[in-house]
C-alpha positions as CSV (number, residue, x, y, z in Angstrom):
1,M,21.7,6.0,1.1
2,R,22.0,4.4,-2.3
3,Y,19.4,4.3,-5.1
4,R,19.0,1.7,-7.8
5,P,16.2,1.5,-10.5
6,F,14.5,-1.7,-11.2
7,K,11.9,-2.9,-13.7
8,I,9.8,-6.1,-14.2
9,M,6.8,-7.1,-16.2
10,S,3.6,-7.8,-14.3
11,N,0.6,-9.2,-16.2
12,G,2.1,-7.9,-19.4
13,V,2.6,-4.3,-18.2
14,R,5.9,-2.6,-17.0
15,L,6.2,-2.3,-13.3
16,A,9.1,0.0,-12.3
17,G,10.5,1.7,-9.3
18,C,13.6,2.3,-7.2
19,I,15.5,0.2,-4.6
20,M,16.8,2.2,-1.7
21,L,19.7,0.8,0.3
22,P,21.6,1.8,3.4
23,K,24.9,3.4,2.4
24,D,27.1,0.8,4.0
25,A,24.8,-2.2,3.6
26,K,26.4,-5.6,3.5
27,G,25.0,-9.1,3.3
28,K,21.3,-10.0,3.4
29,L,19.0,-7.2,4.5
30,P,15.6,-7.0,6.0
31,T,13.4,-5.6,3.3
32,V,10.2,-3.5,2.9
33,I,8.0,-3.0,-0.1
34,V,6.1,0.3,0.1
35,S,2.9,0.7,-2.0
36,H,1.4,4.1,-2.8
37,G,-2.2,5.2,-2.8
38,F,-4.7,6.3,-5.4
39,G,-3.6,9.2,-7.6
40,S,-0.1,8.9,-6.2
41,N,3.2,7.4,-7.2
42,M,6.5,6.3,-5.7
43,L,7.6,9.9,-4.9
44,I,5.0,9.8,-2.0
45,S,6.4,6.5,-0.8
46,L,9.9,7.7,-0.5
47,S,9.5,9.5,2.9
48,Y,7.9,6.3,4.4
49,A,10.6,4.1,2.9
50,K,13.4,6.3,4.2
51,V,12.4,5.5,7.8
52,F,13.0,1.8,7.1
53,V,16.3,2.4,5.3
54,D,17.5,4.5,8.2
55,M,16.8,1.4,10.4
56,G,18.9,-0.8,8.1
57,Y,16.3,-2.1,5.7
58,A,16.4,-2.3,1.9
59,A,13.3,-0.6,0.6
60,F,11.4,-0.9,-2.7
61,V,9.2,1.9,-3.9
62,Y,7.4,1.7,-7.2
63,D,4.4,2.9,-9.3
64,F,1.5,0.5,-9.7
65,P,0.9,-0.4,-13.4
66,N,-2.3,1.2,-14.7
67,S,-2.4,3.7,-11.8
68,G,-3.1,6.6,-14.0
69,S,-0.5,8.7,-12.1
70,S,2.6,6.6,-12.7
71,L,6.0,8.1,-13.4
72,V,7.8,5.0,-14.5
73,S,5.4,2.1,-14.8
74,G,3.2,1.4,-17.8
75,G,-0.5,1.0,-18.5
76,S,-3.6,3.2,-18.4
77,G,-5.7,4.3,-15.5
78,E,-8.8,3.0,-17.4
79,F,-7.6,-0.5,-16.4
80,M,-6.8,0.1,-12.8
81,S,-8.3,-2.3,-10.2
82,V,-7.3,-3.0,-6.6
83,I,-7.6,-6.7,-7.4
84,D,-5.1,-6.3,-10.2
85,N,-2.9,-4.2,-7.8
86,K,-2.9,-7.2,-5.5
87,E,-1.5,-9.4,-8.3
88,D,1.1,-6.8,-9.2
89,L,2.3,-6.7,-5.6
90,K,2.5,-10.5,-5.5
91,N,4.6,-10.4,-8.7
92,L,6.9,-7.7,-7.2
93,L,7.3,-9.7,-4.0
94,D,8.5,-12.8,-6.0
95,Y,11.0,-10.6,-7.8
96,V,12.2,-9.1,-4.5
97,R,12.6,-12.5,-2.9
98,S,14.8,-13.6,-5.8
99,L,17.5,-10.9,-5.1
100,D,20.6,-12.0,-3.3
101,F,20.7,-9.1,-0.9
102,V,17.2,-9.6,0.4
103,D,16.6,-11.6,3.6
104,E,13.7,-13.8,2.7
105,N,12.8,-14.3,6.3
106,H,12.4,-10.6,7.0
107,I,10.2,-9.0,4.4
108,I,7.5,-6.4,5.2
109,L,4.6,-5.2,3.0
110,A,3.8,-1.6,3.7
111,G,1.4,0.7,2.1
112,C,-0.4,4.0,2.2
113,S,-4.1,4.5,1.7
114,Q,-5.1,2.3,-1.3
115,G,-1.6,0.8,-1.2
116,G,-2.3,-0.1,2.4
117,M,-5.5,-1.9,1.5
118,V,-3.8,-3.7,-1.4
119,S,-1.0,-4.8,1.0
120,A,-3.6,-6.0,3.5
121,L,-5.5,-7.9,0.8
122,T,-2.2,-9.5,-0.5
123,A,-0.8,-10.5,2.9
124,P,-3.0,-13.6,3.6
125,E,-2.2,-15.0,0.2
126,V,1.6,-14.7,0.8
127,E,1.7,-15.2,4.5
128,D,4.5,-17.7,4.2
129,K,6.6,-15.2,2.3
130,I,6.4,-12.2,4.5
131,E,7.1,-11.3,8.2
132,R,4.5,-8.7,8.8
133,I,2.6,-5.7,7.3
134,V,2.7,-2.0,8.1
135,L,-0.3,0.1,7.0
136,Y,-0.6,3.9,6.9
137,Y,-4.2,5.1,6.9
138,P,-5.3,2.0,4.9
139,A,-8.3,2.7,2.6
140,L,-10.4,-0.1,3.8
141,C,-13.4,2.1,2.9
142,I,-13.0,1.6,-0.8
143,P,-15.5,-1.3,-1.2
144,D,-18.1,0.5,0.9
145,D,-17.6,3.7,-1.0
146,A,-17.9,2.0,-4.3
147,R,-21.1,0.3,-3.3
148,A,-22.4,3.7,-2.2
149,G,-21.5,5.3,-5.5
150,N,-18.6,7.3,-4.2
151,V,-15.2,6.8,-6.0
152,I,-12.6,9.0,-4.4
153,G,-15.1,11.9,-4.2
154,T,-16.7,11.3,-7.6
155,K,-20.4,10.3,-7.5
156,I,-21.5,7.5,-9.8
157,D,-24.6,5.3,-10.1
158,P,-23.4,2.0,-8.6
159,N,-26.1,0.2,-10.6
160,N,-25.1,1.8,-13.9
161,V,-21.3,2.5,-13.8
162,P,-20.0,4.5,-16.7
163,D,-17.3,2.9,-18.9
164,T,-14.9,5.7,-17.9
165,F,-15.1,8.7,-15.6
166,R,-12.8,11.1,-13.7
167,A,-11.8,10.6,-10.1
168,I,-10.0,13.6,-8.8
169,V,-8.3,14.4,-12.1
170,F,-7.5,10.8,-13.2
171,K,-9.4,8.9,-15.8
172,V,-10.5,5.5,-14.5
173,G,-12.6,2.7,-16.0
174,K,-15.7,0.8,-14.7
175,K,-13.4,-2.1,-13.6
176,Y,-12.2,-0.1,-10.7
177,P,-15.5,0.4,-8.8
178,L,-17.0,-2.9,-10.0
179,D,-14.0,-4.9,-8.7
180,S,-14.0,-2.9,-5.5
181,M,-17.7,-3.7,-4.9
182,T,-17.0,-7.5,-4.8
183,L,-14.6,-7.1,-1.8
184,D,-15.4,-7.7,1.8
185,P,-12.2,-6.3,3.2
186,Y,-12.4,-7.5,6.8
187,K,-13.3,-11.1,5.8
188,E,-10.4,-11.1,3.3
189,I,-7.7,-9.5,5.3
190,C,-8.1,-10.5,8.9
191,G,-7.2,-14.1,8.4
192,F,-3.6,-12.9,8.3
193,K,-2.1,-14.2,11.6
194,K,1.3,-12.5,11.6
195,P,1.9,-9.0,13.1
196,V,0.2,-6.0,11.8
197,F,1.1,-2.3,12.5
198,I,-1.3,0.5,11.6
199,V,-0.8,4.3,11.9
200,H,-3.9,6.4,11.2
201,G,-4.8,10.0,11.6
202,I,-7.7,10.9,14.0
203,E,-8.7,13.8,11.8
204,D,-8.7,11.8,8.5
205,K,-11.7,13.0,6.4
206,I,-11.2,10.6,3.5
207,V,-10.7,7.3,5.4
208,N,-12.4,7.4,8.7
209,I,-10.2,6.0,11.5
210,D,-13.0,3.7,12.5
211,Y,-12.0,1.4,9.6
212,S,-8.6,0.9,11.2
213,R,-10.1,0.6,14.6
214,K,-12.3,-2.2,13.4
215,A,-9.4,-3.9,11.7
216,A,-7.2,-3.7,14.8
217,K,-9.9,-5.6,16.8
218,L,-10.3,-8.3,14.1
219,Y,-6.7,-9.0,13.3
220,P,-5.2,-11.7,15.7
221,D,-2.0,-9.6,16.2
222,C,-2.3,-5.9,15.5
223,R,-1.1,-2.6,17.0
224,L,-2.9,0.6,16.0
225,V,-1.2,3.9,16.7
226,E,-3.6,6.9,16.4
227,V,-2.0,10.2,15.7
228,H,-3.3,13.7,15.2
229,G,-3.3,14.0,11.4
230,D,-5.2,14.2,8.1
231,H,-5.3,11.7,5.3
232,G,-1.8,11.3,3.9
233,F,-0.3,13.3,6.8
234,I,-0.2,16.2,4.4
235,L,-0.8,19.0,7.0
236,R,-0.2,17.1,10.2
237,G,0.8,13.6,11.4
238,G,3.9,12.9,9.3
239,R,6.4,13.4,12.2
240,A,4.3,11.4,14.6
241,S,4.0,8.6,12.1
242,K,7.7,8.4,11.5
243,K,8.4,8.4,15.2
244,A,5.9,5.6,15.8
245,T,7.4,3.6,12.9
246,R,10.9,3.9,14.2
247,K,9.8,2.9,17.7
248,Y,8.0,-0.1,16.3
249,L,10.9,-1.2,14.1
250,G,13.3,-0.9,17.1
251,E,11.2,-3.3,19.1
252,I,11.0,-6.2,16.5
């Protein structure tokens, strides 16, 4: 496997990451962009991306700008928003499509947790530019949680959101919950007509699997694989997730 850094500007902020390529890759390659979740960065995306690279894909892993947990991208967590994340992903997709080794007809958007939700939100707006989406425990609960005053476990007053506050250990601004509250995820994502593949852990305590079950029913073309595992497949579920992904990629 070969690694190559990349960097672009997105909405005036540095977006950076790593391109992962099969060792003996030649010509145009099917490609995947893997987006990370809240409080995470591209290091978490690497294990998911590697499954694709082993199947002959080029993979792009990166840190969202303004994520608050970035290793290589710029910005501040006080300006993070899932809506802005969507624009960042669209800008990255345009960059990826411009590269000569990328097969423009075979591009997948993949994402974990919040990155899964961002990928799902982005997909209908770029449907003509991508082949399908792959979502791991997508955090479709974010808008409901924000409206209920729950931001990644931090309690806030949804009618009086503080300018800044801590979610886990990361400093975020009021833009994050306020933007999230405006979203109706199923209305916005399920117009995507191309194939969708979801893997979700049955024991997920952060994003209830019922969110993915509902999405699977509403998407026109969706396969949901339920595995025994927690959120992020930290304690359990990683091996089953990789096996399911390899099987799926081998069928398309």
